[in-house]
C-alpha positions in Angstrom: 30.4 -13.3 72.9 32.9 -15.9 74.0 35.0 -15.1 70.9 34.9 -11.4 71.4 36.2 -11.9 75.0 38.9 -14.2 73.8 39.9 -11.6 71.2 40.4 -9.1 73.9 42.6 -11.6 75.8 44.5 -12.7 72.7 47.5 -10.4 73.4 48.0 -11.9 76.9 47.4 -15.6 76.3 49.6 -18.0 74.3 48.2 -19.3 71.0 48.0 -22.9 72.3 45.9 -21.8 75.2 43.6 -19.7 72.9 43.2 -22.7 70.6 42.2 -24.9 73.5 39.8 -22.3 74.9 38.1 -21.9 71.5 37.8 -25.7 71.0 36.4 -26.0 74.6 34.1 -23.0 74.7 33.0 -22.3 71.1 32.9 -25.5 69.1 30.5 -27.4 71.5 27.9 -24.7 70.7 28.4 -25.3 67.0 28.3 -29.1 67.0 25.7 -29.9 69.7 23.1 -32.2 68.2 24.4 -31.3 64.8 23.1 -34.3 62.9 19.6 -33.4 64.0 19.6 -29.6 63.5 22.2 -29.1 60.7 21.2 -25.8 59.1 19.2 -26.4 55.9 20.3 -23.4 53.9 23.6 -22.5 52.5 23.4 -19.0 54.0 23.0 -20.3 57.5 25.9 -22.7 57.0 28.1 -19.8 55.7 27.3 -17.8 58.8 28.5 -20.5 61.1 31.5 -21.0 58.8 32.3 -17.3 59.3 32.2 -17.9 63.1 34.8 -20.6 62.7 36.9 -18.3 60.5 36.6 -15.6 63.2 37.8 -18.1 65.8 40.8 -18.9 63.6 41.6 -15.2 63.4 41.4 -14.8 67.2 43.8 -17.7 67.7 46.2 -16.7 64.9 46.1 -13.0 65.4 45.2 -12.4 61.7 43.2 -9.3 60.7 39.7 -9.2 59.4 40.5 -9.3 55.7 43.5 -11.7 55.8 43.1 -15.0 54.0 42.3 -17.7 56.6 42.1 -21.0 54.8 45.7 -22.0 55.4 45.4 -20.9 59.0 42.4 -23.1 59.5 44.3 -26.0 57.9 47.2 -25.5 60.3 44.9 -25.4 63.3 43.3 -28.7 62.1 39.8 -27.2 61.9 37.4 -28.4 59.3 35.0 -26.3 57.4 31.4 -26.4 58.7 30.3 -28.5 55.8 33.0 -31.0 56.6 32.0 -30.9 60.3 28.4 -31.8 59.3 29.6 -34.7 57.1 31.9 -35.9 59.9 29.2 -35.8 62.5 26.7 -37.6 60.2 29.2 -40.4 59.5 29.9 -40.7 63.3 26.2 -41.0 64.0 25.7 -43.8 61.5 28.9 -45.6 62.8 27.5 -45.4 66.3 24.1 -46.7 65.2 25.7 -49.7 63.5 28.4 -50.5 66.1 27.0 -49.5 69.5 24.7 -51.5 71.7 23.6 -48.4 73.5 22.4 -46.6 70.3 18.7 -45.7 70.5 16.5 -48.4 68.9 14.3 -45.9 67.1 17.3 -44.5 65.2 18.7 -47.9 64.7 15.6 -49.0 63.0 16.1 -46.3 60.3 19.4 -47.9 59.2 19.3 -50.9 57.0 22.1 -52.5 55.0 21.4 -52.6 51.3 21.8 -56.4 51.2 19.0 -56.7 53.8 16.5 -54.7 51.6 17.1 -56.3 48.2 17.8 -59.9 47.3 19.6 -58.9 44.2 23.4 -59.0 44.3 24.8 -55.5 43.5 27.9 -53.5 44.2 26.2 -51.7 47.0 25.2 -55.0 48.8 28.8 -56.2 48.9 30.4 -52.9 50.1 28.6 -52.4 53.4 26.4 -49.7 51.8 23.2 -48.7 53.5 19.7 -48.5 52.0 18.7 -44.9 51.1 15.0 -44.0 51.0 13.6 -42.3 47.9 12.9 -38.7 48.6 10.7 -36.3 46.6 11.4 -33.1 48.6 14.8 -31.5 49.1 13.9 -30.9 52.8 13.5 -34.7 53.2 16.9 -35.2 51.6 18.5 -33.0 54.2 16.7 -34.7 57.1 18.3 -37.0 59.7 17.4 -40.4 58.4 18.5 -39.6 54.8 21.5 -37.2 54.9 23.7 -39.3 57.2 23.1 -42.5 55.3 24.0 -40.7 52.0 27.2 -39.4 53.6 28.0 -42.9 54.9 27.6 -44.4 51.4 30.1 -41.9 50.0 32.8 -43.1 52.3 35.3 -45.7 51.0 34.2 -49.3 51.6 37.3 -50.1 53.8 36.6 -47.1 56.0 33.0 -48.2 56.5 34.3 -51.5 57.9 36.4 -50.0 60.6 34.9 -50.9 64.0 36.8 -48.7 66.5 35.4 -45.2 67.1 38.7 -43.4 67.3 40.1 -45.1 64.2 36.9 -44.4 62.3 36.8 -40.8 63.3 40.5 -40.2 62.3 39.8 -42.0 59.0 36.8 -39.9 58.3 38.6 -36.7 59.1 41.5 -37.7 56.8 39.0 -38.6 54.0 37.3 -35.2 54.3 40.4 -33.1 54.3 42.0 -35.0 51.4 41.5 -33.5 48.0 38.9 -35.4 45.9 
């Protein structure tokens, strides 16, 4: 409903104002508690990604069937998959580096070197221990998915202590081509 209202106002408001309004009024609804509730199915994730594309159309003034990928890149908006990955990495970073992180969640995060006495590549690169999972639903759950995303980050990025520097590094890593 917020986007439809902004679409009606899009002719009267400047694009910078529209972008700020979308980021302030729409995105918090999409990312609230995202590591915990991240939609499990591809169809649900695609629906939310279409909402982000609609928001980009509202801000840019593009029509329904115009290609939107470049517009989203110019706005600096990640795809919903990238937003989930970013939020997962930020959660793990906070659990590892913050004193105020909940102890129950902190207990789920263990360094690989603390679990095994064997010296491996994972133990020297600040990698975290991942639990073995039999079910796909478990692989997508909170203790497993964020740790898997963390381990896919470059080792030098995992060692960054500052939250802002880490977040900008993760965003740059996610938008860079593989």
